N, C-alpha and C positions, 0 to 999 in steps of 0.2 A: 713761418712766424711773424707774427704782424709787430712792427716796430713804433713805439712810442717814445715821443721826447716830452719830458716832464719838466717844467720850467717852475721853480720856486726859489725864493732867497733864503728859506729857513732851511739849513743842511740836514737837520734832525729829522724835520717834518718830511723833506724830500726822500731821504733815505728809507723810512718806513714806507712811504708810498711805492716807492721802486721797487722794496722785497715784496710788498702785498701784489705787484703787477706781474713780477717775475715768476712767484708762486703760482699766479693765474696762467703762465705759459707765454708771456710776451717778453720781447726784447727791450729793454727801455735804455735810452740816452739821457743823461742829466743836464740842464743848465741852471745856473744859478741866478739868471738875469736875461731880460729880453735881448740885449745884445749879444751876450753869448749862444743864446737860443738862435738867432739870425744865422748866425756863422754856421751853428752846428747844422740847422735845416738845408742850408744851401749846400753845405758838404754833404749830407746824406738825409734826404728828405724822409719824413715819418709818416706812418699810415695815420696818425692821430698825433695832435700837440694837447697835453694837460697843463694850464697855466694858470698859475696865481694871479690874482688881479691887482693886487697891491705890492710893489716890489720897489725898492730906490731905483733911480735912473729910468730905465723904461718901464713903465707897467704893463700889466696884461694885456689891456686895451691896445696899447700902442703897438705893442709886440704882434697881436692879432692883424691888426690893420697893415702893418708894415709887411709881414707874412702873406697876407691875401692880395697885397700889391703886385708880389713877385710871384706868388705861387696861388692862383685863385681857387685852386680845388683843396687846399690846406683845410683840416678838419679840426675843430676844437671842442674841448670840454674845459669850463672855466670854474676856478674854486676860489673862495675868499674867507678869511677869517679875522680879518684887521678892521679895528675899530678907527685907522688913521683916515683922516681928512673927509670920508664920507661913509655912510654906514655899509653893511655887509650887503644888503638887498639892493641898494641901489648900483653898488658894483656888479652885483651879478644880473639884475636888470639890464644893465648895458650890454652886458656881454650876450645876453639873449638877443638884445634888440640888434647887434651887429653880426648875428648868426651862431653864436655858439649851440652847438648841438644839446649840451646839458650844461646845468651850473650844479655846483654844490658847496655848502658851507662846510667849513673846518670846526671840529674834526670831523672826518670823513666817516659815513657808516659804510662798513666793508662791502656788504651784498649789494645794496644799491648802487654804489660806486662802479664795483666790477661788472654789473649788468648793464648799466650805460655805457661802459666801456665796450662791452662786448656787442650791443648795440650799434654803438657808432662805428665799429669796425664792420660788422655785418652789412650796414647801409652802404659802406664804402665799396664792399664787394658787389653789391647789387648794382650800386650806380656804374662801377667798372664795367660790369657784364652788358649794362644796357647801352654803354657808349657806342654810337653808329661805327661800322667798318668803314673803312677808307677804301674798300675795294668795290668794285663795281656789284650790283644786285643781280640777280638772274633775271632774265626776260620772261 
């Protein structure tokens, strides 16, 4: 079962996304902010991280960059619905530029979101299968 780390400062929104992901068959760990997420990921790396972009303290971009620094193979989907500081599209464009596999505006549309999650996890499986073996190749 794929493990997802879900990061969002809105507890009600986070609970609804967690439920959606669990009903789709995923194991979900939740973090209310970037700092908590860094600790949780270091304790139990996730197959996919889904993060809000605008959060107090450590925002989604900072969280992504910190995780990539220590875990270069971390995979992300970013989401935003906040009108704070910058507009939604700017937040999501930054996430795409920095390597988020997909981006979504809140509220999430269930089917496209779950399809993106499945695709991100499928891509991870293909990437892991393609990694070179450390053994000797036959002559």
